[in-house]
C-alpha positions as CSV (number, residue, x, y, z in Angstrom):
1,X,187.8,-28.0,27.2
2,X,188.2,-24.9,25.1
3,X,185.6,-22.3,24.9
4,X,184.0,-20.9,21.8
5,X,184.7,-17.2,21.9
6,X,182.0,-16.5,19.2
7,X,179.4,-17.1,21.1
8,X,180.7,-17.3,25.2
9,X,179.8,-13.9,26.1
10,X,175.6,-13.9,26.8
11,X,174.6,-10.2,26.1
12,X,171.2,-10.9,27.6
13,X,172.4,-12.0,30.4
14,X,173.9,-9.5,34.0
15,X,174.7,-10.9,37.3
16,X,176.1,-9.0,40.5
17,X,177.2,-10.1,44.0
18,X,178.0,-8.6,47.4
19,X,180.0,-11.0,49.7
20,X,180.9,-10.3,53.2
21,X,184.7,-11.2,53.7
22,X,186.8,-12.1,56.6
23,X,187.8,-8.7,57.0
24,X,184.6,-7.6,57.9
25,X,184.1,-10.8,60.2
26,X,187.2,-8.9,62.4
27,X,186.1,-6.0,62.0
28,X,182.1,-5.8,63.4
29,X,183.4,-8.2,66.1
30,X,186.8,-5.9,66.7
31,X,189.2,-9.3,66.4
32,X,192.7,-7.7,65.3
33,X,193.9,-9.6,62.5
34,X,197.2,-11.6,64.4
35,X,194.6,-13.0,66.9
36,X,192.1,-14.2,63.5
37,X,195.0,-15.6,61.8
38,X,196.3,-17.6,65.1
39,X,193.5,-18.2,67.8
40,X,191.0,-20.9,66.7
41,X,188.7,-19.1,69.6
42,X,189.2,-15.7,68.5
43,X,188.4,-16.9,64.7
44,X,185.6,-18.9,65.7
45,X,184.4,-15.8,67.9
46,X,184.4,-14.0,64.4
47,X,182.3,-16.0,62.7
48,X,179.5,-16.7,65.3
49,X,179.5,-12.8,66.5
50,X,180.1,-11.9,63.1
51,X,177.7,-13.1,60.4
52,X,174.6,-12.7,62.6
53,X,175.6,-8.6,62.5
54,X,176.7,-8.1,59.0
55,X,173.4,-9.9,58.4
56,X,171.5,-7.4,60.6
57,X,173.8,-4.2,59.2
58,X,173.5,-5.4,55.7
59,X,170.6,-7.4,55.3
60,X,169.7,-10.7,53.6
61,X,171.2,-9.6,50.2
62,X,174.8,-9.6,51.2
63,X,176.3,-13.4,51.0
64,X,177.4,-14.4,54.3
65,X,180.9,-16.0,54.5
66,X,181.1,-19.9,55.2
67,X,183.2,-21.2,57.8
68,X,187.1,-21.5,57.3
69,X,190.2,-21.1,58.5
70,X,191.9,-17.9,58.5
71,X,192.6,-17.0,54.5
72,X,196.7,-17.4,54.1
73,X,197.5,-17.1,50.4
74,X,201.2,-18.5,51.0
75,X,200.4,-22.1,52.5
76,X,202.7,-23.8,49.7
77,X,205.4,-22.0,50.0
78,X,205.3,-22.4,53.6
79,X,205.7,-26.1,53.6
80,X,208.6,-25.4,51.4
81,X,210.3,-23.5,53.5
82,X,209.1,-19.7,53.8
83,X,208.9,-18.2,57.2
84,X,205.0,-16.9,57.3
85,X,205.3,-13.3,59.3
86,X,202.6,-12.4,61.7
87,X,202.8,-8.3,62.1
88,X,200.4,-6.7,64.4
89,X,197.6,-5.0,62.4
90,X,198.6,-6.0,59.2
91,X,198.5,-9.2,56.8
92,X,200.3,-12.3,56.7
93,X,203.9,-12.3,54.9
94,X,206.3,-14.5,54.2
95,X,210.3,-14.6,53.2
96,X,211.8,-15.3,50.1
97,X,214.1,-18.5,50.5
98,X,215.9,-19.7,47.3
99,X,218.8,-17.1,46.6
100,X,219.2,-18.5,43.3
101,X,217.2,-20.6,40.4
102,X,220.0,-23.5,40.7
103,X,218.9,-23.7,44.4
104,X,215.2,-23.4,43.6
105,X,215.3,-26.1,41.1
106,X,217.5,-28.5,43.5
107,X,215.5,-27.9,46.1
108,X,211.9,-28.2,43.9
109,X,212.7,-31.7,42.9
110,X,213.0,-33.0,46.6
111,X,209.3,-34.5,47.8
112,X,207.7,-33.2,50.3
113,X,204.9,-34.1,52.6
114,X,202.5,-31.4,52.9
115,X,200.5,-32.6,56.0
116,X,203.4,-32.9,57.8
117,X,205.1,-29.6,56.8
118,X,205.7,-25.7,57.9
119,X,202.2,-24.4,59.8
120,X,200.0,-27.2,58.0
121,X,199.4,-29.4,61.3
122,X,198.5,-26.3,63.0
123,X,196.1,-25.4,60.4
124,X,194.6,-28.9,60.2
125,X,194.4,-28.9,63.8
126,X,192.6,-25.1,63.4
127,X,190.4,-26.9,61.3
128,X,189.4,-29.3,63.3
129,X,188.1,-26.9,66.3
130,X,186.2,-25.0,63.9
131,X,184.5,-28.2,62.3
132,X,183.9,-28.9,66.3
133,X,182.3,-25.6,66.8
134,X,180.1,-25.5,63.1
135,X,179.0,-29.1,63.0
136,X,176.4,-28.6,60.6
137,X,178.9,-26.8,58.2
138,X,182.1,-27.9,55.9
139,X,184.8,-25.8,56.8
140,X,186.7,-24.6,54.3
141,X,190.9,-24.9,54.9
142,X,192.0,-21.4,53.7
143,X,195.6,-22.5,53.8
144,X,196.0,-21.4,50.1
145,X,198.2,-21.7,47.2
146,X,198.8,-18.6,44.2
147,X,199.8,-19.3,40.4
148,X,203.2,-20.2,38.6
149,X,204.7,-16.4,38.2
150,X,203.5,-15.2,41.8
151,X,204.7,-18.0,43.4
152,X,208.2,-18.0,41.7
153,X,208.1,-14.6,43.1
154,X,207.3,-15.6,46.5
155,X,210.4,-18.4,46.1
156,X,213.0,-16.2,44.1
157,X,211.8,-12.8,45.3
158,X,212.7,-9.9,43.0
159,X,215.6,-11.6,41.2
160,X,213.3,-14.2,39.2
161,X,212.5,-10.9,37.1
162,X,215.7,-10.5,36.6
163,X,215.9,-14.9,35.6
164,X,213.9,-14.9,33.0
165,X,216.3,-12.4,30.9
166,X,219.1,-14.0,32.1
167,X,218.8,-17.9,32.2
168,X,215.7,-18.4,30.1
169,X,216.4,-22.1,30.0
170,X,216.9,-22.5,34.2
171,X,213.5,-20.5,34.3
172,X,211.4,-22.8,32.4
173,X,212.9,-25.6,34.4
174,X,212.4,-23.9,37.8
175,X,208.8,-23.0,36.5
176,X,208.3,-26.6,35.7
177,X,209.4,-27.7,39.0
178,X,207.0,-25.2,41.0
179,X,203.9,-25.9,39.3
180,X,204.3,-29.4,39.6
181,X,204.5,-28.5,43.4
182,X,201.7,-26.7,43.2
183,X,199.6,-29.6,41.4
184,X,200.4,-31.5,44.2
185,X,199.6,-29.1,47.0
186,X,196.3,-28.7,45.4
187,X,195.9,-32.4,45.3
188,X,197.1,-32.6,48.9
189,X,194.5,-30.3,49.7
190,X,191.2,-31.4,47.8
191,X,192.6,-35.3,49.6
192,X,192.3,-33.7,52.8
193,X,188.8,-31.7,52.1
194,X,187.3,-34.9,50.8
195,X,186.7,-33.1,47.8
196,X,187.6,-34.6,43.4
197,X,190.8,-33.9,42.3
198,X,191.5,-33.1,39.5
199,X,188.6,-31.2,39.5
200,X,186.3,-32.2,36.5
201,X,183.8,-29.4,36.3
202,X,186.6,-26.4,36.5
203,X,190.0,-24.9,38.5
204,X,190.7,-21.3,38.8
205,X,193.6,-19.6,39.9
206,X,195.2,-16.3,41.5
207,X,198.2,-15.3,39.6
208,X,198.7,-11.5,40.3
209,X,202.5,-11.4,39.5
210,X,201.8,-12.9,35.9
211,X,201.2,-8.8,34.9
212,X,204.8,-8.5,35.2
213,X,205.9,-10.2,32.6
214,X,206.3,-7.6,29.6
215,X,204.1,-9.2,26.3
216,X,207.2,-9.9,24.3
217,X,208.1,-12.6,26.9
218,X,204.6,-14.0,27.8
219,X,204.4,-16.8,25.5
220,X,207.3,-18.1,26.8
221,X,207.3,-17.6,30.3
222,X,203.5,-17.4,31.5
223,X,201.8,-19.7,29.0
224,X,203.5,-22.6,29.1
225,X,203.3,-22.7,32.8
226,X,199.6,-21.4,33.1
227,X,199.1,-25.0,30.7
228,X,200.9,-27.1,32.7
229,X,198.9,-25.8,36.1
230,X,195.5,-26.0,34.4
231,X,196.2,-29.6,33.0
232,X,197.3,-30.8,36.8
233,X,193.9,-29.5,38.4
234,X,191.2,-29.6,36.2
235,X,189.4,-31.4,33.0
236,X,187.0,-28.7,33.0
237,X,186.6,-25.2,32.5
238,X,189.5,-22.6,33.2
239,X,189.1,-19.1,35.4
240,X,191.9,-16.9,36.7
241,X,191.9,-13.9,39.0
242,X,195.3,-11.7,37.3
243,X,195.6,-8.4,38.6
244,X,197.3,-5.2,37.2
245,X,197.0,-7.3,33.4
246,X,197.8,-4.6,30.5
247,X,195.5,-4.4,27.1
248,X,198.5,-5.8,25.4
249,X,198.4,-9.1,27.7
250,X,194.8,-9.4,27.1
251,X,194.9,-11.4,24.1
252,X,197.0,-14.3,26.6
253,X,193.6,-15.3,28.0
254,X,192.0,-16.7,24.9
255,X,195.2,-18.4,24.3
256,X,195.0,-20.5,27.3
257,X,191.3,-21.1,27.1
258,X,189.5,-19.1,30.0
259,X,186.0,-19.2,30.3
260,X,185.9,-16.6,32.7
261,X,188.3,-13.6,34.2
262,X,188.5,-11.6,37.4
263,X,190.5,-8.6,36.5
264,X,190.5,-7.1,40.1
265,X,192.8,-4.4,40.9
266,X,194.2,-2.9,37.1
267,X,194.4,0.7,36.9
268,X,195.3,0.6,33.4
269,X,192.0,-1.7,31.9
270,X,188.3,-0.6,32.2
271,X,185.3,-2.8,31.1
272,X,185.6,-1.2,28.0
273,X,189.5,-1.6,27.0
274,X,188.5,-5.4,27.6
275,X,185.8,-6.2,25.5
276,X,188.2,-4.4,23.1
277,X,191.4,-6.5,23.5
278,X,189.7,-9.9,24.0
279,X,186.7,-12.0,24.5
280,X,186.8,-13.9,27.5
281,X,183.8,-13.3,30.2
282,X,184.8,-10.7,32.9
283,X,183.3,-9.3,36.5
284,X,184.0,-6.3,37.3
285,X,184.9,-5.5,41.4
286,X,184.3,-2.5,43.5
287,X,186.8,-2.6,46.1
288,X,186.7,-1.4,50.0
289,X,188.9,1.2,48.6
290,X,186.7,2.0,46.2
291,X,183.9,3.4,48.3
292,X,185.6,6.3,50.0
293,X,186.0,8.5,46.9
294,X,182.7,7.3,45.6
295,X,179.2,9.0,46.1
296,X,175.5,6.6,46.6
297,X,175.1,7.9,42.8
298,X,178.5,7.0,41.6
299,X,178.3,3.5,42.9
300,X,175.0,3.1,41.0
301,X,176.3,4.5,38.0
302,X,179.5,2.1,38.4
303,X,177.0,-1.0,38.1
304,X,175.0,0.4,35.4
305,X,178.2,0.9,33.6
306,X,179.5,-2.2,34.3
307,X,176.3,-3.6,32.3
308,X,176.2,-1.2,29.4
309,X,179.8,-1.2,28.6
310,X,180.4,-5.4,28.8
311,X,181.0,-6.7,31.6
312,X,179.7,-10.4,32.8
313,X,178.8,-9.3,36.1
314,X,179.3,-6.4,38.6
315,X,180.7,-7.7,42.2
316,X,181.7,-6.2,45.5
317,X,183.0,-7.5,48.7
318,X,182.2,-5.9,52.2
319,X,185.6,-6.0,53.6
320,X,187.8,-4.1,56.3
321,X,186.6,-0.6,56.9
322,X,182.9,-1.3,55.7
323,X,181.0,-1.6,58.7
324,X,179.6,1.9,59.1
325,X,176.3,3.4,58.3
326,X,177.9,4.9,55.0
327,X,179.3,2.3,53.5
328,X,176.2,0.4,54.2
329,X,174.0,3.0,52.0
330,X,176.6,2.7,49.7
331,X,176.3,-1.2,49.4
332,X,172.7,-1.3,49.2
333,X,172.9,1.2,46.0
334,X,175.2,-1.2,44.4
335,X,172.7,-3.9,45.3
336,X,169.6,-1.8,44.0
337,X,171.5,-1.1,40.7
338,X,172.8,-4.6,40.3
339,X,168.7,-6.0,40.4
340,X,167.9,-3.4,38.2
341,X,170.3,-4.0,35.7
342,X,170.1,-7.8,35.6
343,X,166.3,-7.3,35.6
344,X,166.2,-4.8,32.5
345,X,169.1,-7.4,30.6
346,X,166.6,-10.4,31.6
347,X,163.3,-8.8,30.5
348,X,165.2,-8.0,27.0
349,X,166.7,-4.7,27.4
350,X,169.7,-4.2,25.3
351,X,172.1,-3.3,27.4
352,X,173.1,0.1,25.7
353,X,170.1,1.0,26.9
354,X,171.1,0.5,30.3
355,X,173.5,3.5,30.0
356,X,170.5,5.8,30.5
357,X,170.3,4.8,33.5
358,X,173.7,6.5,34.6
359,X,173.5,10.1,35.8
360,X,174.1,12.4,33.0
361,X,177.5,13.5,34.3
362,X,178.6,10.3,34.0
363,X,177.1,8.8,30.9
364,X,180.7,9.9,28.8
365,X,183.8,9.7,30.6
366,X,183.4,7.7,33.5
367,X,186.2,5.2,33.0
368,X,188.7,7.3,32.1
369,X,188.6,9.3,35.5
370,X,188.1,6.0,36.9
371,X,192.0,5.1,35.9
372,X,193.0,8.6,36.3
373,X,192.1,8.1,39.9
374,X,193.6,4.7,40.1
375,X,197.0,5.4,38.2
376,X,200.3,5.2,39.7
377,X,200.4,9.6,40.6
378,X,197.1,9.5,41.7
379,X,194.7,8.6,44.9
380,X,193.3,5.5,45.0
381,X,189.2,5.7,44.9
382,X,186.3,6.0,42.4
383,X,185.6,8.1,39.3
384,X,184.4,11.3,40.9
385,X,182.9,13.6,38.7
386,X,183.8,17.1,38.2
């Protein structure tokens, strides 16, 4: 299902959202991440105590997370043999298991029973315990997978990025098999969750490391793998989260037929750059680490400029290090600006008119300063005025 890019972007609508995450649940309940990830009782407690506390702290406009097992992106590769590492105080990591393309190709040809391999049985039982604790809500299975290029890195390590130059034919075969495995894993998860597969309405993908593939190799390496992936998981609308793309890579989002795109944290992109280089609707994200470098006024300006400069939406996640009075005030500013921008646009106000709501010092140059603060030689923060 290919979108009509001549009409897909709708200047007459603008959206916003603020959503709490598992990170916020852990912070507000004082639950260590390792215990949250490995002990069902700790995870259950974080949801039971954390959601009411977040609602009281931030108010009804912050969406609360539905119950789910810990968000672990490496479930698929764990079932293929990658070890999951659970450090004290840190996010889950994994090991690379294929020392060569040949080894990976041979391994990926072998059938896998995802329900019985790796930590899948552990997290299936984890979900069973959570479902008993939350009988009136469906419990999601957070034991996930990532997109083709990210998965190739997870399996092969940094050697994969040399492989694309040293052995293009081997990479093509490796990615074909990896994608078929990802799709099979997605089908298993859908069956375990009682959902239809392939999904007729749409399907998404998280493939951050595809941004590592040079534009001159993108059509050869990435697009065939993406196409095989989407054809495997959905007959409907395609969406993607890809972090750190460059302007010259954006055209490929149209070529693959995306209906929506999440740039996430991409220091080389701004909303005007995306609008100038592709026609896929996108949301622009305010990440938790941005807030520490921003004033309340700058948070509001961020939202208004998202609207004025062509984003379909502005969104933020209440996550780690955000359950404090300072962050509450900033999140409320984000919500306030989102409501105002959405109301004005829905009432017929031109998006460019929303720019008048931006403080005078930020009406010009905001995104250039934003890129400066997020660049490789700068601190990670928001677009502070001089």
